[in-house]
N, C-alpha and C positions, 0 to 999 in steps of 0.2 A: 487392830478389827475394832472398826467406828460401830459410834451405840447402836445404832440401827441396826449394824449387821448380829449383834449378839444372840446368842442363841439361851433363853429361861430355860434349864433343866427343868424346873420345879413345873414349868407347863408340859412337858415331853412325860409322853407314858411308857418310853426305857426308863428312867430315871428311878433309883430308889436310895433309901439310905439303907447304912448298914449299922452293926454293933460294932464294929471297926473301931476304935477310938485313931487310928493310925490311918484308916480309911473311909472317913466317913459317908461318903458318897460315893453313889455305881451309876453303873450303864450298861444294861442288859442289851442295848444293840451291839456295842462292841465288845462287851463282858468285859470291863475291868472295874477296879473300884480305885478311887482316888482319894487327896486330902481336898484337889481343886474341885470349881465345876467341871464335870465332863466334857461341856462344850468349849473350855476354856482351854482343855490338855489335847483335845483333837485338833485346837486351829493350831496350839504352837507346835504338835507334834509334824502337821501334816500342810499347815500353811492356808488351808480353804478350811473355811465352816463347817460346821458336823451337817452330814448329808442324811444321818438317820433322825434326824428329829421327826417325831410324830405326835402333834398336840392331843394331849388327854380329850378322851370322850366323857364331854359335862350330863 
């Protein structure tokens, strides 16, 4: 994945932090928890960038 294609999960409204040490990051859009950034897991699993990214309201 190119740097300009990377999705910053910290700017997504579906991203959240969990209390689990083994899975500290989560995605409410896809419904999973992971140790890595959720957008990276989605890319590695599907081969395409995250399709559920929605920027947080400021």
